[in-house]
N, CA, C, O and the ligand as a Tripos MOL2 file, in Angstrom:
@<TRIPOS>MOLECULE
protein
  273   271    69     0     0
PROTEIN
NO_CHARGES

@<TRIPOS>ATOM
      1 N          13.6610  -18.5180    0.2350 N.3       1 MET1
      2 CA         12.9730  -19.2590    1.4110 C.3       1 MET1
      3 C          11.6060  -19.0780    1.4670 C.2       1 MET1
      4 O          11.1890  -17.9230    1.3780 O.2       1 MET1
      5 N          10.8320  -19.9800    1.5960 N.am      2 ALA2
      6 CA          9.3210  -19.7220    1.6010 C.3       2 ALA2
      7 C           8.8850  -18.9640    2.7560 C.2       2 ALA2
      8 O           7.8080  -18.3710    2.8110 O.2       2 ALA2
      9 N           9.8260  -19.0040    3.7550 N.am      3 THR3
     10 CA          9.4320  -18.2060    4.9930 C.3       3 THR3
     11 C           9.7460  -16.7750    4.9050 C.2       3 THR3
     12 O           9.4600  -16.0060    5.8240 O.2       3 THR3
     13 N          10.3100  -16.4050    3.8540 N.am      4 GLU4
     14 CA         10.8010  -14.9800    3.8680 C.3       4 GLU4
     15 C           9.5160  -14.1110    4.0140 C.2       4 GLU4
     16 O           8.5000  -14.4080    3.3860 O.2       4 GLU4
     17 N           9.5650  -13.0960    4.8010 N.am      5 ARG5
     18 CA          8.5910  -12.1700    5.0880 C.3       5 ARG5
     19 C           8.4160  -11.2710    3.8020 C.2       5 ARG5
     20 O           9.3850  -10.7850    3.2180 O.2       5 ARG5
     21 N           7.1620  -11.0950    3.4200 N.am      6 LEU6
     22 CA          6.9210  -10.3090    2.1260 C.3       6 LEU6
     23 C           7.6340   -8.9230    2.1920 C.2       6 LEU6
     24 O           8.2140   -8.3970    1.2430 O.2       6 LEU6
     25 N           7.5080   -8.4020    3.4630 N.am      7 HIS7
     26 CA          7.9100   -6.9360    3.4760 C.3       7 HIS7
     27 C           9.3710   -6.7180    3.4990 C.2       7 HIS7
     28 O           9.8050   -5.5690    3.5890 O.2       7 HIS7
     29 N          10.1980   -7.7810    3.4200 N.am      8 LEU8
     30 CA         11.6520   -7.8920    3.2740 C.3       8 LEU8
     31 C          11.9000   -7.9940    1.7040 C.2       8 LEU8
     32 O          12.9880   -7.6620    1.2330 O.2       8 LEU8
     33 N          10.9470   -8.4240    0.9760 N.am      9 THR9
     34 CA         10.9290   -8.6150   -0.4380 C.3       9 THR9
     35 C          11.0900   -7.3390   -1.2140 C.2       9 THR9
     36 O          11.7800   -7.1810   -2.2200 O.2       9 THR9
     37 N          10.2680   -6.3580   -0.5270 N.am     10 PHE10
     38 CA         10.0400   -5.0350   -1.1730 C.3      10 PHE10
     39 C          10.7370   -3.9120   -0.3230 C.2      10 PHE10
     40 O          10.2730   -3.5610    0.7620 O.2      10 PHE10
     41 N          11.7290   -3.4360   -0.7980 N.am     11 GLY11
     42 CA         12.5010   -2.2890   -0.0440 C.3      11 GLY11
     43 C          11.7390   -1.0610   -0.3640 C.2      11 GLY11
     44 O          10.5530   -1.0740   -0.6920 O.2      11 GLY11
     45 N          12.4490   -0.0300   -0.2570 N.am     12 PRO12
     46 CA         11.7980    1.3520   -0.4070 C.3      12 PRO12
     47 C          11.3430    1.4140   -1.7160 C.2      12 PRO12
     48 O          12.1170    1.1590   -2.6390 O.2      12 PRO12
     49 N          10.0130    1.7680   -1.9450 N.am     13 LEU13
     50 CA          9.3330    2.1990   -3.0670 C.3      13 LEU13
     51 C           9.0320    3.5990   -3.1190 C.2      13 LEU13
     52 O           8.8050    4.2310   -2.0870 O.2      13 LEU13
     53 N           9.0150    4.1670   -4.3560 N.am     14 PRO14
     54 CA          8.6710    5.5660   -4.4660 C.3      14 PRO14
     55 C           7.1190    5.5460   -4.2410 C.2      14 PRO14
     56 O           6.3790    4.6250   -4.5880 O.2      14 PRO14
     57 N           6.7630    6.6230   -3.6510 N.am     15 LEU15
     58 CA          5.2230    6.7880   -3.0720 C.3      15 LEU15
     59 C           4.7640    7.8170   -4.2310 C.2      15 LEU15
     60 O           5.1270    8.9850   -4.3680 O.2      15 LEU15
     61 N           3.9780    7.1630   -4.9320 N.am     16 ILE16
     62 CA          3.3550    8.0450   -6.0970 C.3      16 ILE16
     63 C           2.0940    8.8440   -5.5790 C.2      16 ILE16
     64 O           1.5290    8.6060   -4.5120 O.2      16 ILE16
     65 N           1.7270    9.8380   -6.4930 N.am     17 ASN17
     66 CA          0.4510   10.4210   -6.2450 C.3      17 ASN17
     67 C          -0.6790    9.3000   -6.6430 C.2      17 ASN17
     68 O          -0.5500    8.5230   -7.5890 O.2      17 ASN17
     69 N          -1.7620    9.3450   -5.7990 N.am     18 CYS18
     70 CA         -2.8710    8.5120   -6.0350 C.3      18 CYS18
     71 C          -3.2710    8.5310   -7.4610 C.2      18 CYS18
     72 O          -3.5010    9.6040   -8.0190 O.2      18 CYS18
     73 N          -3.3640    7.4060   -8.0750 N.am     19 THR19
     74 CA         -3.9360    7.2170   -9.4890 C.3      19 THR19
     75 C          -5.5450    7.1030   -9.5150 C.2      19 THR19
     76 O          -6.1930    6.9530  -10.5510 O.2      19 THR19
     77 N          -6.0470    7.1880   -8.3270 N.am     20 SER20
     78 CA         -7.4870    7.1460   -8.4550 C.3      20 SER20
     79 C          -8.1910    8.4230   -8.2700 C.2      20 SER20
     80 O          -9.0220    8.7600   -9.1130 O.2      20 SER20
     81 N          -7.9290    9.2140   -7.1900 N.am     21 CYS21
     82 CA         -8.3060   10.4980   -7.0390 C.3      21 CYS21
     83 C          -7.3770   11.5860   -7.5540 C.2      21 CYS21
     84 O          -7.8080   12.6840   -7.9070 O.2      21 CYS21
     85 N          -5.9800   11.2250   -7.5900 N.am     22 GLY22
     86 CA         -5.1420   12.0640   -8.1370 C.3      22 GLY22
     87 C          -4.9880   13.2030   -7.1190 C.2      22 GLY22
     88 O          -4.4500   14.2210   -7.5540 O.2      22 GLY22
     89 N          -5.3090   13.1970   -6.0490 N.am     23 PHE23
     90 CA         -5.2700   14.2510   -5.2610 C.3      23 PHE23
     91 C          -4.1460   14.3600   -4.2740 C.2      23 PHE23
     92 O          -3.4670   15.3870   -4.2800 O.2      23 PHE23
     93 N          -3.8760   13.3390   -3.3780 N.am     24 ARG24
     94 CA         -2.9390   13.1600   -2.4860 C.3      24 ARG24
     95 C          -1.8570   12.1150   -2.7820 C.2      24 ARG24
     96 O          -2.1080   11.2270   -3.5970 O.2      24 ARG24
     97 N          -0.6060   12.1730   -2.1340 N.am     25 ARG25
     98 CA          0.3520   11.1920   -2.1660 C.3      25 ARG25
     99 C          -0.0940    9.9890   -1.4830 C.2      25 ARG25
    100 O          -0.7850   10.1560   -0.4780 O.2      25 ARG25
    101 N           0.2030    8.7090   -1.8850 N.am     26 VAL26
    102 CA         -0.2860    7.7240   -1.1410 C.3      26 VAL26
    103 C           0.7040    7.4650   -0.0110 C.2      26 VAL26
    104 O           1.7530    8.1040    0.0810 O.2      26 VAL26
    105 N           0.3780    6.6000    0.7640 N.am     27 LYS27
    106 CA          1.1430    6.3800    2.0940 C.3      27 LYS27
    107 C           1.2540    4.8020    2.4680 C.2      27 LYS27
    108 O           0.3310    4.0150    2.2600 O.2      27 LYS27
    109 N           2.3410    4.4830    2.9720 N.am     28 ARG28
    110 CA          2.6070    3.0260    3.2300 C.3      28 ARG28
    111 C           2.4240    2.7080    4.6300 C.2      28 ARG28
    112 O           2.8610    3.4670    5.4950 O.2      28 ARG28
    113 N           1.7970    1.6180    4.9240 N.am     29 TYR29
    114 CA          1.5180    1.1340    6.0990 C.3      29 TYR29
    115 C           1.8880   -0.4310    6.3740 C.2      29 TYR29
    116 O           2.1660   -1.1600    5.4220 O.2      29 TYR29
    117 N           1.8820   -0.8460    7.5190 N.am     30 THR30
    118 CA          2.2910   -2.2400    7.7450 C.3      30 THR30
    119 C           1.0600   -2.8380    8.4140 C.2      30 THR30
    120 O           0.5460   -2.2930    9.3900 O.2      30 THR30
    121 N           0.5340   -4.1070    7.8120 N.am     31 SER31
    122 CA         -0.6170   -4.6410    8.3360 C.3      31 SER31
    123 C          -0.2720   -5.3430    9.6990 C.2      31 SER31
    124 O           0.8320   -5.8670    9.8410 O.2      31 SER31
    125 N          -1.1840   -5.3550   10.6740 N.am     32 SER32
    126 CA         -0.9520   -5.9220   11.8190 C.3      32 SER32
    127 C          -1.8670   -7.1330   12.1560 C.2      32 SER32
    128 O          -1.8280   -7.6470   13.2740 O.2      32 SER32
    129 N          -2.7400   -7.6060   11.1130 N.am     33 THR33
    130 CA         -3.6870   -8.5330   11.1430 C.3      33 THR33
    131 C          -2.9320   -9.9150   11.4470 C.2      33 THR33
    132 O          -1.7250  -10.0490   11.2470 O.2      33 THR33
    133 N          -3.7180  -10.8800   11.9260 N.am     34 GLU34
    134 CA         -3.0870  -12.2030   12.0970 C.3      34 GLU34
    135 C          -2.7670  -12.7580   10.5480 C.2      34 GLU34
    136 O          -1.7120  -13.3390   10.2940 O.2      34 GLU34
    137 N          -3.6030  -12.5590    9.7390 N.am     35 GLU35
    138 CA         -3.3810  -13.3100    8.3340 C.3      35 GLU35
    139 C          -2.2640  -12.6400    7.6290 C.2      35 GLU35
    140 O          -1.5790  -13.3080    6.8550 O.2      35 GLU35
    141 N          -2.0010  -11.3190    7.8310 N.am     36 ASN36
    142 CA         -1.1530  -10.5640    6.9090 C.3      36 ASN36
    143 C          -0.0940   -9.8470    7.7900 C.2      36 ASN36
    144 O           0.3070   -8.7200    7.5010 O.2      36 ASN36
    145 N           0.3060  -10.4710    8.7730 N.am     37 LYS37
    146 CA          1.2730   -9.7270    9.6830 C.3      37 LYS37
    147 C           2.5490   -9.3280    9.0260 C.2      37 LYS37
    148 O           3.2170  -10.0640    8.3000 O.2      37 LYS37
    149 N           2.8330   -8.0720    9.3510 N.am     38 ASP38
    150 CA          3.9530   -7.4440    8.8000 C.3      38 ASP38
    151 C           4.0260   -7.1860    7.3240 C.2      38 ASP38
    152 O           5.0320   -6.7610    6.7570 O.2      38 ASP38
    153 N           2.7650   -7.5030    6.6840 N.am     39 ARG39
    154 CA          2.7030   -7.2800    5.2180 C.3      39 ARG39
    155 C           2.4910   -5.8170    5.0030 C.2      39 ARG39
    156 O           1.6810   -5.2560    5.7420 O.2      39 ARG39
    157 N           3.1460   -5.0930    4.0380 N.am     40 ASP40
    158 CA          2.9040   -3.7790    3.8640 C.3      40 ASP40
    159 C           1.9370   -3.6180    2.9550 C.2      40 ASP40
    160 O           1.7530   -4.4900    2.1060 O.2      40 ASP40
    161 N           1.2040   -2.5210    2.9990 N.am     41 PHE41
    162 CA          0.1540   -2.0380    2.0870 C.3      41 PHE41
    163 C           0.2560   -0.5880    1.8030 C.2      41 PHE41
    164 O           0.7680    0.1540    2.6420 O.2      41 PHE41
    165 N          -0.1820   -0.1480    0.7110 N.am     42 VAL42
    166 CA         -0.2690    1.2140    0.4130 C.3      42 VAL42
    167 C          -1.6020    1.6700    0.1130 C.2      42 VAL42
    168 O          -2.3500    1.0020   -0.6010 O.2      42 VAL42
    169 N          -1.9840    2.9240    0.6910 N.am     43 LYS43
    170 CA         -3.3000    3.3470    0.4510 C.3      43 LYS43
    171 C          -3.2620    4.9460    0.3640 C.2      43 LYS43
    172 O          -2.4230    5.6550    0.9210 O.2      43 LYS43
    173 N          -4.2020    5.3340   -0.3460 N.am     44 CYS44
    174 CA         -4.4190    6.8500   -0.3570 C.3      44 CYS44
    175 C          -4.8570    7.3370    0.9840 C.2      44 CYS44
    176 O          -5.6180    6.7560    1.7570 O.2      44 CYS44
    177 N          -4.1630    8.6850    1.1760 N.am     45 ILE45
    178 CA         -4.5830    9.2430    2.4130 C.3      45 ILE45
    179 C          -6.1710    9.5070    2.5320 C.2      45 ILE45
    180 O          -6.7760    9.5640    3.6020 O.2      45 ILE45
    181 N          -6.7410    9.6590    1.2540 N.am     46 ASN46
    182 CA         -8.2070    9.9810    1.2870 C.3      46 ASN46
    183 C          -9.0490    8.7170    1.2800 C.2      46 ASN46
    184 O         -10.2720    8.8150    1.1760 O.2      46 ASN46
    185 N          -8.4160    7.4560    1.3940 N.am     47 HIS47
    186 CA         -9.0710    6.2760    1.5360 C.3      47 HIS47
    187 C          -9.9350    6.1820    2.8230 C.2      47 HIS47
    188 O          -9.5430    6.5830    3.9190 O.2      47 HIS47
    189 N         -11.1230    5.6250    2.5960 N.am     48 GLY48
    190 CA        -11.8400    5.4160    3.8650 C.3      48 GLY48
    191 C         -13.1830    5.9760    3.5880 C.2      48 GLY48
    192 O         -13.4740    6.5820    2.5560 O.2      48 GLY48
    193 N         -14.0560    5.7120    4.6690 N.am     49 PRO49
    194 CA        -15.4770    6.2480    4.6290 C.3      49 PRO49
    195 C         -15.5900    7.6870    4.4790 C.2      49 PRO49
    196 O         -16.5190    8.1710    3.8340 O.2      49 PRO49
    197 N         -14.6420    8.4480    5.0740 N.am     50 LYS50
    198 CA        -14.6980    9.8810    5.1170 C.3      50 LYS50
    199 C         -14.5650   10.5580    3.8380 C.2      50 LYS50
    200 O         -14.2030    9.8600    2.8910 O.2      50 LYS50
    201 N         -14.7600   11.6210    3.6660 N.am     51 PHE51
    202 CA        -14.4970   12.5110    2.4440 C.3      51 PHE51
    203 C         -14.9430   11.6620    1.2270 C.2      51 PHE51
    204 O         -14.2470   11.7280    0.2140 O.2      51 PHE51
    205 N         -15.9040   10.9710    1.2350 N.am     52 GLU52
    206 CA        -16.2420   10.1910    0.0560 C.3      52 GLU52
    207 C         -15.2040    9.2790   -0.3990 C.2      52 GLU52
    208 O         -14.9770    9.1900   -1.6050 O.2      52 GLU52
    209 N         -14.5920    8.6370    0.3990 N.am     53 GLY53
    210 CA        -13.1730    8.0130    0.3140 C.3      53 GLY53
    211 C         -12.8680    7.5160   -0.9620 C.2      53 GLY53
    212 O         -13.7480    7.1120   -1.7220 O.2      53 GLY53
    213 N         -11.5670    7.5220   -1.2710 N.am     54 CYS54
    214 CA        -10.9880    7.1120   -2.4570 C.3      54 CYS54
    215 C         -10.6670    5.6220   -2.3940 C.2      54 CYS54
    216 O         -10.3230    5.1650   -1.3040 O.2      54 CYS54
    217 N         -10.7480    4.7880   -3.4990 N.am     55 ASP55
    218 CA        -10.5940    3.5310   -3.4450 C.3      55 ASP55
    219 C          -9.2520    2.9090   -3.6290 C.2      55 ASP55
    220 O          -9.1260    1.6970   -3.8010 O.2      55 ASP55
    221 N          -8.1920    3.7890   -3.5910 N.am     56 PHE56
    222 CA         -6.8480    3.3370   -3.9280 C.3      56 PHE56
    223 C          -6.2720    2.6110   -2.4910 C.2      56 PHE56
    224 O          -6.0340    3.2190   -1.4470 O.2      56 PHE56
    225 N          -6.1290    1.2960   -2.7000 N.am     57 TRP57
    226 CA         -5.5640    0.4330   -1.5130 C.3      57 TRP57
    227 C          -4.9950   -0.8650   -2.2280 C.2      57 TRP57
    228 O          -5.7360   -1.6520   -2.8160 O.2      57 TRP57
    229 N          -3.7970   -1.0060   -2.1430 N.am     58 TYR58
    230 CA         -3.0380   -2.1860   -2.6150 C.3      58 TYR58
    231 C          -1.9910   -2.7190   -1.6440 C.2      58 TYR58
    232 O          -1.3340   -1.9940   -0.8970 O.2      58 TYR58
    233 N          -1.8860   -4.0800   -1.7180 N.am     59 TRP59
    234 CA         -0.7460   -4.6630   -1.1530 C.3      59 TRP59
    235 C           0.5060   -4.2730   -1.8070 C.2      59 TRP59
    236 O           0.5590   -4.0670   -3.0190 O.2      59 TRP59
    237 N           1.6020   -4.1590   -0.9570 N.am     60 ILE60
    238 CA          2.8360   -3.7260   -1.5100 C.3      60 ILE60
    239 C           3.3000   -4.4920   -2.6960 C.2      60 ILE60
    240 O           4.0150   -3.8980   -3.5020 O.2      60 ILE60
    241 N           3.0040   -5.6640   -2.8950 N.am     61 ASP61
    242 CA          3.4820   -6.5520   -4.0250 C.3      61 ASP61
    243 C           2.5640   -6.0380   -5.1990 C.2      61 ASP61
    244 O           3.0460   -5.9470   -6.3270 O.2      61 ASP61
    245 N           1.4140   -5.7430   -4.9860 N.am     62 GLU62
    246 CA          0.4810   -5.2210   -6.1650 C.3      62 GLU62
    247 C           1.0650   -3.8530   -6.4960 C.2      62 GLU62
    248 O           1.4190   -3.5670   -7.6400 O.2      62 GLU62
    249 N           1.1510   -3.0790   -5.5410 N.am     63 TYR63
    250 CA          1.6720   -1.6920   -5.7070 C.3      63 TYR63
    251 C           2.9960   -1.5000   -6.5010 C.2      63 TYR63
    252 O           3.2080   -0.5360   -7.2370 O.2      63 TYR63
    253 N           3.9220   -2.5920   -6.2550 N.am     64 ALA64
    254 CA          5.2110   -2.5200   -6.8820 C.3      64 ALA64
    255 C           5.0400   -2.6340   -8.3170 C.2      64 ALA64
    256 O           5.7580   -1.9970   -9.0870 O.2      64 ALA64
    257 N           4.0770   -3.4530   -8.7340 N.am     65 ASN65
    258 CA          3.8350   -3.5940  -10.2350 C.3      65 ASN65
    259 C           3.8000   -2.3040  -11.0680 C.2      65 ASN65
    260 O           4.3080   -2.1850  -12.1830 O.2      65 ASN65
    261 N           3.1090   -1.3120  -10.3610 N.am     66 PHE66
    262 CA          3.0100    0.0080  -11.2960 C.3      66 PHE66
    263 C           3.7520    1.1970  -10.6130 C.2      66 PHE66
    264 O           3.7370    2.3170  -11.1240 O.2      66 PHE66
    265 N           4.3760    0.9370   -9.4890 N.am     67 ALA67
    266 CA          5.0990    2.0190   -8.9240 C.3      67 ALA67
    267 C           6.5550    2.0710   -9.3210 C.2      67 ALA67
    268 O           7.2810    3.0250   -9.0440 O.2      67 ALA67
    269 N           6.9240    1.0580   -9.9480 N.am     68 THR68
    270 CA          8.2440    0.9590  -10.3900 C.3      68 THR68
    271 C           8.4790    0.8190  -11.9650 C.2      68 THR68
    272 O           9.6230    0.7290  -12.4130 O.2      68 THR68
    273 ZN         -6.8150    8.7550   -3.8050 Zn       69 ZN69
@<TRIPOS>BOND
     1     1     2 1
     2     2     3 1
     3     3     4 2
     4     3     5 am
     5     5     6 1
     6     6     7 1
     7     7     8 2
     8     7     9 am
     9     9    10 1
    10    10    11 1
    11    11    12 2
    12    11    13 am
    13    13    14 1
    14    14    15 1
    15    15    16 2
    16    15    17 am
    17    17    18 1
    18    18    19 1
    19    19    20 2
    20    19    21 am
    21    21    22 1
    22    22    23 1
    23    23    24 2
    24    23    25 am
    25    25    26 1
    26    26    27 1
    27    27    28 2
    28    27    29 am
    29    29    30 1
    30    30    31 1
    31    31    32 2
    32    31    33 am
    33    33    34 1
    34    34    35 1
    35    35    36 2
    36    35    37 am
    37    37    38 1
    38    38    39 1
    39    39    40 2
    40    39    41 am
    41    41    42 1
    42    42    43 1
    43    43    44 2
    44    43    45 am
    45    45    46 1
    46    46    47 1
    47    47    48 2
    48    47    49 am
    49    49    50 1
    50    50    51 1
    51    51    52 2
    52    51    53 am
    53    53    54 1
    54    54    55 1
    55    55    56 2
    56    55    57 am
    57    57    58 1
    58    58    59 1
    59    59    60 2
    60    59    61 am
    61    61    62 1
    62    62    63 1
    63    63    64 2
    64    63    65 am
    65    65    66 1
    66    66    67 1
    67    67    68 2
    68    67    69 am
    69    69    70 1
    70    70    71 1
    71    71    72 2
    72    71    73 am
    73    73    74 1
    74    74    75 1
    75    75    76 2
    76    75    77 am
    77    77    78 1
    78    78    79 1
    79    79    80 2
    80    79    81 am
    81    81    82 1
    82    82    83 1
    83    83    84 2
    84    83    85 am
    85    85    86 1
    86    86    87 1
    87    87    88 2
    88    87    89 am
    89    89    90 1
    90    90    91 1
    91    91    92 2
    92    91    93 am
    93    93    94 1
    94    94    95 1
    95    95    96 2
    96    95    97 am
    97    97    98 1
    98    98    99 1
    99    99   100 2
   100    99   101 am
   101   101   102 1
   102   102   103 1
   103   103   104 2
   104   103   105 am
   105   105   106 1
   106   106   107 1
   107   107   108 2
   108   107   109 am
   109   109   110 1
   110   110   111 1
   111   111   112 2
   112   111   113 am
   113   113   114 1
   114   114   115 1
   115   115   116 2
   116   115   117 am
   117   117   118 1
   118   118   119 1
   119   119   120 2
   120   119   121 am
   121   121   122 1
   122   122   123 1
   123   123   124 2
   124   123   125 am
   125   125   126 1
   126   126   127 1
   127   127   128 2
   128   127   129 am
   129   129   130 1
   130   130   131 1
   131   131   132 2
   132   131   133 am
   133   133   134 1
   134   134   135 1
   135   135   136 2
   136   135   137 am
   137   137   138 1
   138   138   139 1
   139   139   140 2
   140   139   141 am
   141   141   142 1
   142   142   143 1
   143   143   144 2
   144   143   145 am
   145   145   146 1
   146   146   147 1
   147   147   148 2
   148   147   149 am
   149   149   150 1
   150   150   151 1
   151   151   152 2
   152   151   153 am
   153   153   154 1
   154   154   155 1
   155   155   156 2
   156   155   157 am
   157   157   158 1
   158   158   159 1
   159   159   160 2
   160   159   161 am
   161   161   162 1
   162   162   163 1
   163   163   164 2
   164   163   165 am
   165   165   166 1
   166   166   167 1
   167   167   168 2
   168   167   169 am
   169   169   170 1
   170   170   171 1
   171   171   172 2
   172   171   173 am
   173   173   174 1
   174   174   175 1
   175   175   176 2
   176   175   177 am
   177   177   178 1
   178   178   179 1
   179   179   180 2
   180   179   181 am
   181   181   182 1
   182   182   183 1
   183   183   184 2
   184   183   185 am
   185   185   186 1
   186   186   187 1
   187   187   188 2
   188   187   189 am
   189   189   190 1
   190   190   191 1
   191   191   192 2
   192   191   193 am
   193   193   194 1
   194   194   195 1
   195   195   196 2
   196   195   197 am
   197   197   198 1
   198   198   199 1
   199   199   200 2
   200   199   201 am
   201   201   202 1
   202   202   203 1
   203   203   204 2
   204   203   205 am
   205   205   206 1
   206   206   207 1
   207   207   208 2
   208   207   209 am
   209   209   210 1
   210   210   211 1
   211   211   212 2
   212   211   213 am
   213   213   214 1
   214   214   215 1
   215   215   216 2
   216   215   217 am
   217   217   218 1
   218   218   219 1
   219   219   220 2
   220   219   221 am
   221   221   222 1
   222   222   223 1
   223   223   224 2
   224   223   225 am
   225   225   226 1
   226   226   227 1
   227   227   228 2
   228   227   229 am
   229   229   230 1
   230   230   231 1
   231   231   232 2
   232   231   233 am
   233   233   234 1
   234   234   235 1
   235   235   236 2
   236   235   237 am
   237   237   238 1
   238   238   239 1
   239   239   240 2
   240   239   241 am
   241   241   242 1
   242   242   243 1
   243   243   244 2
   244   243   245 am
   245   245   246 1
   246   246   247 1
   247   247   248 2
   248   247   249 am
   249   249   250 1
   250   250   251 1
   251   251   252 2
   252   251   253 am
   253   253   254 1
   254   254   255 1
   255   255   256 2
   256   255   257 am
   257   257   258 1
   258   258   259 1
   259   259   260 2
   260   259   261 am
   261   261   262 1
   262   262   263 1
   263   263   264 2
   264   263   265 am
   265   265   266 1
   266   266   267 1
   267   267   268 2
   268   267   269 am
   269   269   270 1
   270   270   271 1
   271   271   272 2
@<TRIPOS>SUBSTRUCTURE
     1 MET1         2 RESIDUE 1 A MET
     2 ALA2         6 RESIDUE 1 A ALA
     3 THR3        10 RESIDUE 1 A THR
     4 GLU4        14 RESIDUE 1 A GLU
     5 ARG5        18 RESIDUE 1 A ARG
     6 LEU6        22 RESIDUE 1 A LEU
     7 HIS7        26 RESIDUE 1 A HIS
     8 LEU8        30 RESIDUE 1 A LEU
     9 THR9        34 RESIDUE 1 A THR
    10 PHE10       38 RESIDUE 1 A PHE
    11 GLY11       42 RESIDUE 1 A GLY
    12 PRO12       46 RESIDUE 1 A PRO
    13 LEU13       50 RESIDUE 1 A LEU
    14 PRO14       54 RESIDUE 1 A PRO
    15 LEU15       58 RESIDUE 1 A LEU
    16 ILE16       62 RESIDUE 1 A ILE
    17 ASN17       66 RESIDUE 1 A ASN
    18 CYS18       70 RESIDUE 1 A CYS
    19 THR19       74 RESIDUE 1 A THR
    20 SER20       78 RESIDUE 1 A SER
    21 CYS21       82 RESIDUE 1 A CYS
    22 GLY22       86 RESIDUE 1 A GLY
    23 PHE23       90 RESIDUE 1 A PHE
    24 ARG24       94 RESIDUE 1 A ARG
    25 ARG25       98 RESIDUE 1 A ARG
    26 VAL26      102 RESIDUE 1 A VAL
    27 LYS27      106 RESIDUE 1 A LYS
    28 ARG28      110 RESIDUE 1 A ARG
    29 TYR29      114 RESIDUE 1 A TYR
    30 THR30      118 RESIDUE 1 A THR
    31 SER31      122 RESIDUE 1 A SER
    32 SER32      126 RESIDUE 1 A SER
    33 THR33      130 RESIDUE 1 A THR
    34 GLU34      134 RESIDUE 1 A GLU
    35 GLU35      138 RESIDUE 1 A GLU
    36 ASN36      142 RESIDUE 1 A ASN
    37 LYS37      146 RESIDUE 1 A LYS
    38 ASP38      150 RESIDUE 1 A ASP
    39 ARG39      154 RESIDUE 1 A ARG
    40 ASP40      158 RESIDUE 1 A ASP
    41 PHE41      162 RESIDUE 1 A PHE
    42 VAL42      166 RESIDUE 1 A VAL
    43 LYS43      170 RESIDUE 1 A LYS
    44 CYS44      174 RESIDUE 1 A CYS
    45 ILE45      178 RESIDUE 1 A ILE
    46 ASN46      182 RESIDUE 1 A ASN
    47 HIS47      186 RESIDUE 1 A HIS
    48 GLY48      190 RESIDUE 1 A GLY
    49 PRO49      194 RESIDUE 1 A PRO
    50 LYS50      198 RESIDUE 1 A LYS
    51 PHE51      202 RESIDUE 1 A PHE
    52 GLU52      206 RESIDUE 1 A GLU
    53 GLY53      210 RESIDUE 1 A GLY
    54 CYS54      214 RESIDUE 1 A CYS
    55 ASP55      218 RESIDUE 1 A ASP
    56 PHE56      222 RESIDUE 1 A PHE
    57 TRP57      226 RESIDUE 1 A TRP
    58 TYR58      230 RESIDUE 1 A TYR
    59 TRP59      234 RESIDUE 1 A TRP
    60 ILE60      238 RESIDUE 1 A ILE
    61 ASP61      242 RESIDUE 1 A ASP
    62 GLU62      246 RESIDUE 1 A GLU
    63 TYR63      250 RESIDUE 1 A TYR
    64 ALA64      254 RESIDUE 1 A ALA
    65 ASN65      258 RESIDUE 1 A ASN
    66 PHE66      262 RESIDUE 1 A PHE
    67 ALA67      266 RESIDUE 1 A ALA
    68 THR68      270 RESIDUE 1 A THR
    69 ZN69       273 GROUP 0 **** ****
C-alpha cells in the first residue's frame, strides 16, 4: 500500500557504533515534523552543535542499507 507508514516497513534494527566518529552507539528517534511524521531516523549521540558534533544522521531506510 502506498499509504503504509515508513516506520512500519522497518522493524527493529541493530544499533551500530557510529561509523563517523566511532565513539558512541547511535540512537533511533522518530520524527515529529509535518513532512516526515512518524518517520524514524538514526543519529549519533554526539550529533549536533555541541562537542564539535558528529555528522552521523540518517533516515531509517538509509540506515537500513548498511546496518543489516
Ligand atoms: Zn558519531
